[in-house]
Each structure stands twice: as C-alpha cells, then as structure tokens.
KOLVO-556381 format. One record per residue (C-alpha): residue number from 1; x, y, z negated; residue in three letters. Coordinates in nm, 3 decimals, always signed. Each point is the difference from the previous one (the first is absolute). Layout:
<rs>
@k = NUM | xx = X | yy = Y | zz = Z | r = ALA
...
</rs>
This chain:
<rs>
@k = 1 | xx = +9.324 | yy = +13.631 | zz = -10.756 | r = UNK
@k = 2 | xx = +0.151 | yy = -0.318 | zz = -0.138 | r = UNK
@k = 3 | xx = +0.364 | yy = -0.039 | zz = -0.087 | r = UNK
@k = 4 | xx = +0.159 | yy = -0.235 | zz = +0.256 | r = UNK
@k = 5 | xx = +0.184 | yy = -0.293 | zz = -0.157 | r = UNK
@k = 6 | xx = +0.327 | yy = -0.029 | zz = +0.193 | r = UNK
@k = 7 | xx = +0.079 | yy = -0.369 | zz = +0.041 | r = UNK
@k = 8 | xx = +0.304 | yy = +0.066 | zz = +0.218 | r = UNK
@k = 9 | xx = +0.176 | yy = +0.201 | zz = -0.270 | r = UNK
@k = 10 | xx = -0.087 | yy = -0.248 | zz = -0.276 | r = UNK
@k = 11 | xx = +0.116 | yy = -0.293 | zz = +0.215 | r = UNK
@k = 12 | xx = +0.328 | yy = +0.178 | zz = +0.075 | r = UNK
@k = 13 | xx = +0.070 | yy = +0.034 | zz = -0.372 | r = UNK
@k = 14 | xx = -0.069 | yy = -0.370 | zz = -0.056 | r = UNK
@k = 15 | xx = +0.229 | yy = -0.100 | zz = +0.287 | r = UNK
@k = 16 | xx = +0.280 | yy = +0.212 | zz = -0.148 | r = UNK
@k = 17 | xx = -0.047 | yy = -0.177 | zz = -0.336 | r = UNK
@k = 18 | xx = +0.003 | yy = -0.339 | zz = +0.175 | r = UNK
@k = 19 | xx = +0.325 | yy = +0.083 | zz = +0.180 | r = UNK
@k = 20 | xx = +0.165 | yy = +0.093 | zz = -0.331 | r = UNK
@k = 21 | xx = -0.137 | yy = -0.318 | zz = -0.159 | r = UNK
@k = 22 | xx = +0.129 | yy = -0.217 | zz = +0.287 | r = UNK
@k = 23 | xx = +0.346 | yy = +0.158 | zz = -0.027 | r = UNK
@k = 24 | xx = +0.010 | yy = -0.062 | zz = -0.377 | r = UNK
@k = 25 | xx = -0.122 | yy = -0.358 | zz = +0.044 | r = UNK
@k = 26 | xx = +0.276 | yy = -0.075 | zz = +0.250 | r = UNK
@k = 27 | xx = +0.270 | yy = +0.153 | zz = -0.218 | r = UNK
@k = 28 | xx = -0.108 | yy = -0.194 | zz = -0.310 | r = UNK
@k = 29 | xx = -0.088 | yy = -0.338 | zz = +0.152 | r = UNK
@k = 30 | xx = +0.220 | yy = +0.003 | zz = +0.314 | r = UNK
@k = 31 | xx = -0.306 | yy = -0.125 | zz = +0.187 | r = UNK
@k = 32 | xx = -0.186 | yy = +0.155 | zz = +0.292 | r = UNK
@k = 33 | xx = -0.372 | yy = +0.073 | zz = +0.021 | r = UNK
@k = 34 | xx = -0.172 | yy = -0.135 | zz = +0.311 | r = UNK
@k = 35 | xx = -0.348 | yy = +0.027 | zz = +0.151 | r = UNK
@k = 36 | xx = -0.122 | yy = -0.258 | zz = +0.253 | r = UNK
@k = 37 | xx = -0.285 | yy = +0.113 | zz = +0.225 | r = UNK
@k = 38 | xx = -0.178 | yy = -0.271 | zz = +0.199 | r = UNK
@k = 39 | xx = -0.193 | yy = +0.119 | zz = +0.306 | r = UNK
@k = 40 | xx = -0.209 | yy = -0.250 | zz = +0.196 | r = UNK
@k = 41 | xx = -0.135 | yy = +0.109 | zz = +0.338 | r = UNK
@k = 42 | xx = -0.003 | yy = +0.333 | zz = +0.178 | r = UNK
@k = 43 | xx = -0.268 | yy = +0.208 | zz = -0.173 | r = UNK
@k = 44 | xx = +0.105 | yy = +0.362 | zz = +0.073 | r = UNK
@k = 45 | xx = -0.108 | yy = +0.140 | zz = -0.339 | r = UNK
@k = 46 | xx = +0.181 | yy = -0.277 | zz = -0.189 | r = UNK
@k = 47 | xx = +0.315 | yy = +0.062 | zz = +0.203 | r = UNK
@k = 48 | xx = -0.009 | yy = +0.370 | zz = -0.091 | r = UNK
@k = 49 | xx = -0.051 | yy = -0.077 | zz = -0.369 | r = UNK
@k = 50 | xx = +0.281 | yy = -0.256 | zz = -0.013 | r = UNK
@k = 51 | xx = +0.240 | yy = +0.229 | zz = +0.186 | r = UNK
@k = 52 | xx = -0.068 | yy = +0.275 | zz = -0.254 | r = UNK
@k = 53 | xx = +0.042 | yy = -0.235 | zz = -0.296 | r = UNK
@k = 54 | xx = +0.331 | yy = -0.129 | zz = +0.135 | r = UNK
@k = 55 | xx = +0.135 | yy = +0.350 | zz = +0.070 | r = UNK
@k = 56 | xx = -0.087 | yy = +0.136 | zz = -0.343 | r = UNK
@k = 57 | xx = +0.132 | yy = -0.309 | zz = -0.177 | r = UNK
@k = 58 | xx = +0.336 | yy = +0.039 | zz = +0.173 | r = UNK
@k = 59 | xx = +0.009 | yy = +0.366 | zz = -0.100 | r = UNK
@k = 60 | xx = -0.047 | yy = -0.110 | zz = -0.362 | r = UNK
@k = 61 | xx = +0.298 | yy = -0.236 | zz = +0.023 | r = UNK
@k = 62 | xx = -0.213 | yy = -0.315 | zz = +0.033 | r = UNK
@k = 63 | xx = +0.127 | yy = -0.257 | zz = +0.248 | r = UNK
@k = 64 | xx = -0.230 | yy = -0.078 | zz = +0.293 | r = UNK
@k = 65 | xx = -0.084 | yy = -0.370 | zz = +0.057 | r = UNK
@k = 66 | xx = -0.257 | yy = +0.010 | zz = +0.278 | r = UNK
@k = 67 | xx = -0.168 | yy = -0.299 | zz = +0.166 | r = UNK
@k = 68 | xx = -0.209 | yy = +0.030 | zz = +0.317 | r = UNK
@k = 69 | xx = -0.220 | yy = -0.286 | zz = +0.121 | r = UNK
@k = 70 | xx = -0.215 | yy = -0.029 | zz = +0.311 | r = UNK
@k = 71 | xx = -0.378 | yy = +0.037 | zz = -0.013 | r = UNK
@k = 72 | xx = -0.043 | yy = -0.373 | zz = +0.068 | r = UNK
@k = 73 | xx = +0.226 | yy = -0.110 | zz = -0.286 | r = UNK
@k = 74 | xx = -0.160 | yy = -0.285 | zz = -0.193 | r = UNK
@k = 75 | xx = -0.072 | yy = -0.030 | zz = -0.371 | r = UNK
@k = 76 | xx = +0.297 | yy = -0.229 | zz = -0.059 | r = UNK
@k = 77 | xx = +0.239 | yy = +0.232 | zz = +0.187 | r = UNK
@k = 78 | xx = -0.098 | yy = +0.304 | zz = -0.205 | r = UNK
@k = 79 | xx = +0.007 | yy = -0.205 | zz = -0.320 | r = UNK
@k = 80 | xx = +0.353 | yy = -0.118 | zz = +0.079 | r = UNK
@k = 81 | xx = +0.120 | yy = +0.360 | zz = +0.038 | r = UNK
@k = 82 | xx = -0.155 | yy = +0.098 | zz = -0.334 | r = UNK
@k = 83 | xx = +0.155 | yy = -0.305 | zz = -0.169 | r = UNK
@k = 84 | xx = +0.341 | yy = +0.089 | zz = +0.141 | r = UNK
@k = 85 | xx = -0.025 | yy = +0.357 | zz = -0.132 | r = UNK
@k = 86 | xx = -0.123 | yy = -0.127 | zz = -0.336 | r = UNK
@k = 87 | xx = +0.321 | yy = -0.200 | zz = -0.040 | r = UNK
@k = 88 | xx = +0.230 | yy = +0.281 | zz = +0.116 | r = UNK
@k = 89 | xx = +0.163 | yy = +0.175 | zz = -0.295 | r = UNK
@k = 90 | xx = +0.071 | yy = +0.305 | zz = +0.217 | r = UNK
@k = 91 | xx = -0.375 | yy = +0.057 | zz = +0.039 | r = UNK
@k = 92 | xx = -0.152 | yy = +0.175 | zz = -0.301 | r = UNK
@k = 93 | xx = -0.346 | yy = +0.049 | zz = +0.147 | r = UNK
@k = 94 | xx = -0.213 | yy = -0.152 | zz = +0.276 | r = UNK
@k = 95 | xx = -0.273 | yy = +0.191 | zz = +0.182 | r = UNK
@k = 96 | xx = -0.229 | yy = -0.188 | zz = +0.240 | r = UNK
@k = 97 | xx = -0.156 | yy = +0.274 | zz = +0.214 | r = UNK
@k = 98 | xx = -0.378 | yy = -0.022 | zz = +0.025 | r = UNK
@k = 99 | xx = -0.222 | yy = -0.058 | zz = +0.187 | r = UNK
@k = 100 | xx = +0.129 | yy = -0.326 | zz = +0.144 | r = UNK
@k = 101 | xx = -0.127 | yy = -0.157 | zz = +0.323 | r = UNK
@k = 102 | xx = -0.339 | yy = -0.159 | zz = -0.062 | r = UNK
@k = 103 | xx = +0.120 | yy = -0.359 | zz = +0.040 | r = UNK
@k = 104 | xx = +0.221 | yy = +0.032 | zz = -0.310 | r = UNK
@k = 105 | xx = -0.107 | yy = -0.055 | zz = -0.362 | r = UNK
@k = 106 | xx = +0.132 | yy = +0.321 | zz = -0.156 | r = UNK
@k = 107 | xx = -0.088 | yy = -0.090 | zz = -0.360 | r = UNK
@k = 108 | xx = +0.189 | yy = -0.329 | zz = +0.019 | r = UNK
@k = 109 | xx = +0.303 | yy = +0.172 | zz = +0.150 | r = UNK
@k = 110 | xx = -0.002 | yy = +0.281 | zz = -0.256 | r = UNK
@k = 111 | xx = -0.011 | yy = -0.256 | zz = -0.280 | r = UNK
@k = 112 | xx = +0.325 | yy = -0.154 | zz = +0.127 | r = UNK
@k = 113 | xx = +0.180 | yy = +0.317 | zz = -0.111 | r = UNK
@k = 114 | xx = +0.144 | yy = -0.042 | zz = -0.353 | r = UNK
@k = 115 | xx = -0.166 | yy = +0.251 | zz = -0.232 | r = UNK
@k = 116 | xx = +0.345 | yy = +0.138 | zz = -0.089 | r = UNK
@k = 117 | xx = +0.040 | yy = +0.105 | zz = +0.367 | r = UNK
@k = 118 | xx = -0.362 | yy = +0.098 | zz = +0.061 | r = UNK
@k = 119 | xx = +0.057 | yy = +0.372 | zz = +0.057 | r = UNK
@k = 120 | xx = -0.354 | yy = +0.042 | zz = +0.138 | r = UNK
@k = 121 | xx = -0.145 | yy = -0.143 | zz = -0.322 | r = UNK
@k = 122 | xx = -0.245 | yy = -0.217 | zz = +0.194 | r = UNK
@k = 123 | xx = +0.073 | yy = -0.360 | zz = -0.103 | r = UNK
@k = 124 | xx = -0.243 | yy = -0.186 | zz = -0.223 | r = UNK
@k = 125 | xx = +0.261 | yy = +0.004 | zz = -0.276 | r = UNK
@k = 126 | xx = +0.047 | yy = +0.377 | zz = +0.029 | r = UNK
@k = 127 | xx = -0.377 | yy = +0.050 | zz = -0.013 | r = UNK
@k = 128 | xx = -0.014 | yy = -0.211 | zz = -0.316 | r = UNK
@k = 129 | xx = +0.282 | yy = +0.194 | zz = -0.164 | r = UNK
@k = 130 | xx = -0.182 | yy = +0.324 | zz = +0.079 | r = UNK
@k = 131 | xx = -0.328 | yy = -0.134 | zz = -0.141 | r = UNK
@k = 132 | xx = +0.180 | yy = -0.097 | zz = -0.323 | r = UNK
@k = 133 | xx = +0.190 | yy = +0.332 | zz = -0.008 | r = UNK
@k = 134 | xx = +0.320 | yy = -0.205 | zz = -0.008 | r = UNK
@k = 135 | xx = +0.330 | yy = +0.119 | zz = +0.154 | r = UNK
@k = 136 | xx = +0.010 | yy = -0.049 | zz = +0.376 | r = UNK
@k = 137 | xx = -0.007 | yy = +0.172 | zz = +0.339 | r = UNK
@k = 138 | xx = -0.315 | yy = +0.195 | zz = +0.085 | r = UNK
@k = 139 | xx = -0.150 | yy = +0.091 | zz = +0.342 | r = UNK
@k = 140 | xx = +0.171 | yy = +0.307 | zz = +0.144 | r = UNK
@k = 141 | xx = -0.294 | yy = +0.221 | zz = +0.095 | r = UNK
@k = 142 | xx = -0.166 | yy = -0.014 | zz = -0.345 | r = UNK
@k = 143 | xx = +0.339 | yy = +0.072 | zz = -0.157 | r = UNK
@k = 144 | xx = +0.039 | yy = +0.297 | zz = +0.232 | r = UNK
@k = 145 | xx = -0.340 | yy = +0.138 | zz = -0.096 | r = UNK
@k = 146 | xx = +0.080 | yy = -0.021 | zz = -0.371 | r = UNK
@k = 147 | xx = +0.339 | yy = +0.163 | zz = +0.062 | r = UNK
@k = 148 | xx = -0.171 | yy = +0.289 | zz = +0.182 | r = UNK
@k = 149 | xx = -0.242 | yy = +0.052 | zz = -0.289 | r = UNK
@k = 150 | xx = +0.288 | yy = -0.007 | zz = -0.250 | r = UNK
@k = 151 | xx = +0.191 | yy = +0.253 | zz = +0.209 | r = UNK
@k = 152 | xx = -0.305 | yy = +0.226 | zz = -0.020 | r = UNK
@k = 153 | xx = +0.005 | yy = -0.028 | zz = -0.380 | r = UNK
@k = 154 | xx = -0.338 | yy = -0.173 | zz = -0.012 | r = UNK
@k = 155 | xx = -0.074 | yy = -0.196 | zz = -0.319 | r = UNK
@k = 156 | xx = -0.215 | yy = -0.296 | zz = +0.103 | r = UNK
@k = 157 | xx = -0.111 | yy = -0.095 | zz = -0.350 | r = UNK
@k = 158 | xx = -0.378 | yy = +0.027 | zz = -0.019 | r = UNK
@k = 159 | xx = -0.030 | yy = +0.136 | zz = +0.353 | r = UNK
@k = 160 | xx = -0.286 | yy = -0.125 | zz = +0.218 | r = UNK
@k = 161 | xx = +0.140 | yy = -0.147 | zz = +0.323 | r = UNK
@k = 162 | xx = -0.193 | yy = -0.150 | zz = +0.292 | r = UNK
@k = 163 | xx = +0.190 | yy = -0.225 | zz = +0.241 | r = UNK
@k = 164 | xx = -0.173 | yy = -0.030 | zz = +0.337 | r = UNK
@k = 165 | xx = +0.109 | yy = -0.337 | zz = +0.141 | r = UNK
@k = 166 | xx = +0.078 | yy = -0.339 | zz = -0.152 | r = UNK
@k = 167 | xx = +0.284 | yy = -0.138 | zz = +0.214 | r = UNK
@k = 168 | xx = +0.270 | yy = -0.216 | zz = -0.153 | r = UNK
@k = 169 | xx = +0.257 | yy = +0.241 | zz = +0.143 | r = UNK
@k = 170 | xx = -0.132 | yy = +0.320 | zz = -0.161 | r = UNK
@k = 171 | xx = -0.342 | yy = +0.007 | zz = -0.165 | r = UNK
@k = 172 | xx = +0.017 | yy = -0.292 | zz = -0.242 | r = UNK
@k = 173 | xx = +0.358 | yy = +0.049 | zz = -0.125 | r = UNK
@k = 174 | xx = -0.051 | yy = +0.376 | zz = -0.023 | r = UNK
@k = 175 | xx = -0.306 | yy = -0.047 | zz = -0.221 | r = UNK
@k = 176 | xx = +0.203 | yy = -0.223 | zz = -0.233 | r = UNK
@k = 177 | xx = +0.290 | yy = +0.247 | zz = -0.016 | r = UNK
@k = 178 | xx = -0.239 | yy = +0.285 | zz = -0.080 | r = UNK
@k = 179 | xx = -0.161 | yy = -0.207 | zz = -0.276 | r = UNK
@k = 180 | xx = +0.345 | yy = -0.064 | zz = -0.145 | r = UNK
@k = 181 | xx = +0.041 | yy = +0.380 | zz = -0.016 | r = UNK
@k = 182 | xx = -0.327 | yy = +0.018 | zz = -0.198 | r = UNK
@k = 183 | xx = -0.206 | yy = +0.153 | zz = +0.279 | r = UNK
@k = 184 | xx = -0.371 | yy = -0.084 | zz = +0.024 | r = UNK
@k = 185 | xx = -0.019 | yy = -0.173 | zz = +0.338 | r = UNK
@k = 186 | xx = -0.284 | yy = -0.072 | zz = +0.242 | r = UNK
@k = 187 | xx = +0.064 | yy = -0.199 | zz = +0.318 | r = UNK
@k = 188 | xx = -0.233 | yy = +0.056 | zz = +0.296 | r = UNK
@k = 189 | xx = -0.016 | yy = -0.184 | zz = +0.332 | r = UNK
@k = 190 | xx = -0.206 | yy = -0.064 | zz = +0.312 | r = UNK
@k = 191 | xx = -0.294 | yy = -0.136 | zz = -0.203 | r = UNK
@k = 192 | xx = -0.013 | yy = +0.292 | zz = -0.242 | r = UNK
@k = 193 | xx = -0.339 | yy = +0.171 | zz = +0.007 | r = UNK
@k = 194 | xx = -0.002 | yy = +0.380 | zz = +0.026 | r = UNK
@k = 195 | xx = +0.376 | yy = +0.042 | zz = -0.003 | r = UNK
@k = 196 | xx = -0.018 | yy = +0.377 | zz = -0.044 | r = UNK
@k = 197 | xx = -0.191 | yy = -0.032 | zz = -0.326 | r = UNK
@k = 198 | xx = +0.284 | yy = -0.210 | zz = -0.141 | r = UNK
@k = 199 | xx = +0.294 | yy = +0.200 | zz = +0.132 | r = UNK
@k = 200 | xx = -0.149 | yy = +0.336 | zz = -0.109 | r = UNK
@k = 201 | xx = +0.045 | yy = -0.104 | zz = -0.365 | r = UNK
@k = 202 | xx = +0.377 | yy = -0.044 | zz = +0.035 | r = UNK
@k = 203 | xx = +0.285 | yy = +0.221 | zz = -0.112 | r = UNK
@k = 204 | xx = +0.217 | yy = -0.184 | zz = +0.255 | r = UNK
@k = 205 | xx = -0.124 | yy = -0.152 | zz = +0.327 | r = UNK
@k = 206 | xx = +0.239 | yy = -0.234 | zz = +0.180 | r = UNK
@k = 207 | xx = -0.114 | yy = -0.088 | zz = +0.352 | r = UNK
@k = 208 | xx = +0.143 | yy = -0.331 | zz = +0.124 | r = UNK
@k = 209 | xx = -0.284 | yy = -0.153 | zz = +0.201 | r = UNK
@k = 210 | xx = +0.159 | yy = +0.024 | zz = +0.346 | r = UNK
@k = 211 | xx = -0.294 | yy = +0.197 | zz = +0.146 | r = UNK
@k = 212 | xx = +0.078 | yy = +0.335 | zz = +0.166 | r = UNK
@k = 213 | xx = -0.159 | yy = +0.300 | zz = -0.176 | r = UNK
@k = 214 | xx = -0.206 | yy = -0.220 | zz = -0.230 | r = UNK
@k = 215 | xx = +0.030 | yy = +0.253 | zz = -0.282 | r = UNK
@k = 216 | xx = -0.164 | yy = +0.336 | zz = +0.065 | r = UNK
@k = 217 | xx = -0.089 | yy = +0.303 | zz = -0.209 | r = UNK
@k = 218 | xx = -0.308 | yy = -0.174 | zz = -0.138 | r = UNK
@k = 219 | xx = +0.220 | yy = -0.270 | zz = -0.158 | r = UNK
@k = 220 | xx = +0.214 | yy = +0.228 | zz = -0.219 | r = UNK
@k = 221 | xx = -0.078 | yy = +0.217 | zz = -0.301 | r = UNK
@k = 222 | xx = +0.153 | yy = +0.345 | zz = -0.036 | r = UNK
@k = 223 | xx = +0.355 | yy = -0.011 | zz = -0.136 | r = UNK
@k = 224 | xx = +0.057 | yy = -0.372 | zz = +0.060 | r = UNK
@k = 225 | xx = +0.336 | yy = -0.141 | zz = +0.112 | r = UNK
@k = 226 | xx = -0.018 | yy = -0.189 | zz = +0.330 | r = UNK
@k = 227 | xx = +0.260 | yy = -0.253 | zz = +0.118 | r = UNK
@k = 228 | xx = -0.033 | yy = -0.115 | zz = +0.362 | r = UNK
@k = 229 | xx = +0.160 | yy = -0.336 | zz = +0.079 | r = UNK
@k = 230 | xx = -0.147 | yy = -0.041 | zz = +0.348 | r = UNK
@k = 231 | xx = +0.181 | yy = +0.076 | zz = +0.324 | r = UNK
@k = 232 | xx = -0.166 | yy = -0.023 | zz = +0.342 | r = UNK
@k = 233 | xx = +0.083 | yy = +0.121 | zz = +0.349 | r = UNK
@k = 234 | xx = -0.256 | yy = +0.233 | zz = +0.155 | r = UNK
@k = 235 | xx = -0.024 | yy = +0.234 | zz = +0.297 | r = UNK
@k = 236 | xx = +0.112 | yy = +0.280 | zz = -0.233 | r = UNK
@k = 237 | xx = +0.293 | yy = -0.191 | zz = -0.149 | r = UNK
@k = 238 | xx = +0.028 | yy = -0.194 | zz = -0.326 | r = UNK
@k = 239 | xx = -0.292 | yy = +0.018 | zz = -0.242 | r = UNK
@k = 240 | xx = -0.083 | yy = -0.170 | zz = -0.328 | r = UNK
@k = 241 | xx = -0.295 | yy = -0.156 | zz = -0.181 | r = UNK
@k = 242 | xx = -0.079 | yy = +0.351 | zz = -0.130 | r = UNK
@k = 243 | xx = -0.140 | yy = +0.285 | zz = +0.210 | r = UNK
@k = 244 | xx = +0.278 | yy = +0.236 | zz = -0.108 | r = UNK
@k = 245 | xx = -0.153 | yy = +0.319 | zz = +0.140 | r = UNK
@k = 246 | xx = -0.333 | yy = -0.061 | zz = -0.171 | r = UNK
@k = 247 | xx = +0.133 | yy = -0.129 | zz = -0.331 | r = UNK
@k = 248 | xx = +0.308 | yy = +0.211 | zz = -0.074 | r = UNK
@k = 249 | xx = -0.191 | yy = +0.324 | zz = -0.085 | r = UNK
@k = 250 | xx = -0.183 | yy = -0.189 | zz = -0.278 | r = UNK
@k = 251 | xx = +0.293 | yy = -0.181 | zz = -0.161 | r = UNK
@k = 252 | xx = +0.272 | yy = +0.116 | zz = -0.237 | r = UNK
@k = 253 | xx = +0.267 | yy = -0.218 | zz = +0.167 | r = UNK
@k = 254 | xx = +0.005 | yy = -0.220 | zz = +0.308 | r = UNK
@k = 255 | xx = +0.248 | yy = -0.205 | zz = +0.203 | r = UNK
@k = 256 | xx = +0.037 | yy = +0.074 | zz = +0.372 | r = UNK
@k = 257 | xx = +0.016 | yy = -0.250 | zz = +0.285 | r = UNK
@k = 258 | xx = +0.273 | yy = -0.038 | zz = +0.104 | r = UNK
@k = 259 | xx = +0.246 | yy = +0.103 | zz = -0.270 | r = UNK
@k = 260 | xx = -0.183 | yy = -0.121 | zz = -0.309 | r = UNK
@k = 261 | xx = -0.013 | yy = -0.362 | zz = -0.111 | r = UNK
@k = 262 | xx = +0.184 | yy = -0.144 | zz = +0.303 | r = UNK
@k = 263 | xx = +0.355 | yy = +0.117 | zz = -0.088 | r = UNK
@k = 264 | xx = -0.053 | yy = -0.115 | zz = -0.359 | r = UNK
@k = 265 | xx = -0.070 | yy = -0.357 | zz = +0.110 | r = UNK
@k = 266 | xx = +0.342 | yy = -0.035 | zz = +0.159 | r = UNK
@k = 267 | xx = +0.171 | yy = +0.177 | zz = -0.290 | r = UNK
@k = 268 | xx = -0.154 | yy = -0.249 | zz = -0.243 | r = UNK
@k = 269 | xx = +0.103 | yy = -0.287 | zz = +0.227 | r = UNK
@k = 270 | xx = +0.362 | yy = +0.113 | zz = -0.039 | r = UNK
@k = 271 | xx = -0.045 | yy = +0.035 | zz = -0.375 | r = UNK
@k = 272 | xx = -0.146 | yy = -0.351 | zz = -0.013 | r = UNK
@k = 273 | xx = +0.302 | yy = -0.130 | zz = +0.192 | r = UNK
@k = 274 | xx = +0.254 | yy = +0.125 | zz = -0.254 | r = UNK
@k = 275 | xx = -0.228 | yy = -0.120 | zz = -0.278 | r = UNK
@k = 276 | xx = -0.007 | yy = -0.345 | zz = +0.164 | r = UNK
@k = 277 | xx = +0.380 | yy = -0.003 | zz = +0.013 | r = UNK
@k = 278 | xx = +0.012 | yy = +0.074 | zz = -0.373 | r = UNK
@k = 279 | xx = -0.251 | yy = -0.275 | zz = -0.077 | r = UNK
@k = 280 | xx = +0.209 | yy = -0.254 | zz = +0.191 | r = UNK
@k = 281 | xx = +0.321 | yy = +0.113 | zz = -0.171 | r = UNK
</rs>
C-alpha cells in the first residue's frame, strides 16, 4: 500500500513557522501584518473557505480585514473596495475569493490588486514574474504541492511529472514551478488523446482537472507518486480527481482527500501574506 502524504501535518508546521515569522516581523518593524479577504455573494463553499482562511490567519497573528459584498454588487463597487484595500498600509495582502458572480469581470478585478499584495499570485504581473522566474508571489496551491514534495524529501530534478489540468489557478503555474525545479513536465487537458498513455509514463502524476475520479488505476504506473488537487462532494463524502481506492495500492505515495493538498493551500496563503508584508517594507 502507498504511503499517505499527510497535508494536515505539513500545513501545521508551515503555520507555526508563519506565526514565528509574523512575531519577528512585528518586533523588528513595529508594523502589523494584515490579510484582506473580499467575498462577493453567498456561495456556500466560498463562505466556508473564507471563514477557514480568516480563522487560521488570526491564529498566525495576522490581522483580519474582511469585506463582504452582496451578490448583486456591481463591477465599480467591487473595484472600489479593492482600490481602498490597495491603499491601506495595514493591509499586507488582498484575496478576492473566486468564483465571483457571473456578471462580474473577475480578471479585471484581480488585476486591480497591486502585485505586492497579490497573495493569490493571480494578477497578470504575478504571472509574468513567475514566467520570468523573477521574485514575486506565486499561486498558493502550486506552492503547497511543491512544499509537500519537499517535505517528503523528493528531488524533482530530472523527474518526469504529468500535470492533469491547465487552469491559471493550478495547472499552468504548477507546470512552470516544476520546470524551475528541473523536472521534465507534461501538461495534459480535456483535449489530450489517450490520457492514460501519457500519465502512465510519469514518476509524479498531479491531478488538477476538476473531474471526480478522473484518474484510475490504468492511469498510473507502479511506484508513482500521485498528488490529488480535486475536491468534490459526493453521496459518500468528499472525493478527489483520483479514485483513491483503485490507485493507492499501485503508488508509492499519494495524497488523500480531504487532508492532502487542501490544508497546504491555506498554509501557503499565510506564508504569502508575511512575504507580501516584507516586500512592501
């Protein structure tokens, strides 16, 4: 059976480091660290995520600057809130919770966030800094995945990695981060022909397509490492993009759902927030 990669434990260690870092930052600079979360509408999943992010940020000593807007808030109203937070020196990082209501232009709103406060790493400027391998803030989930692999002592240099999914939130930035660690990277997506033939060549398979149980036993070679980014509600509880029961006997290591990548995303958000505070100082 595969070794289970414990994201909860790894995330807890990162949060402890962040708390120490926040305390040191305050003592040296006499400035606070603050995270502003912006929630538009009443999507239940988004509300749960934001509540968790706010709770864990407070536990790490990060001040909570939350903004809640109604589902019918207009583009200009949301933009004004982001502009206000951008000018507020007490706010180190700004997180615009996605998805937004359909009438809003999310890309335009994200790009109003100064890159120095872009703790989600999603602005056009942040994407450019990542592409150039220049200092900046990176998307949290890809950072969490790399942190998990480091915690497992996995050397990515020369390793064959297949990323299943090409989203701007996970797939694309993750592929770039893996390349920067000298991995040999293949990105697959909904138009990939014979997905299993591609994924079976990989030392590491990272499933981030947003399709429940997309990855089965036929997609993974013996001894591969499997990272499951997906999370979906089912009649049997939360499941991922990977069929855990079918795949885990084949792999050497695998992340569970829940308790794998999810906790790492929030931990890296907190780490990005203290990093943003340092950049601004």
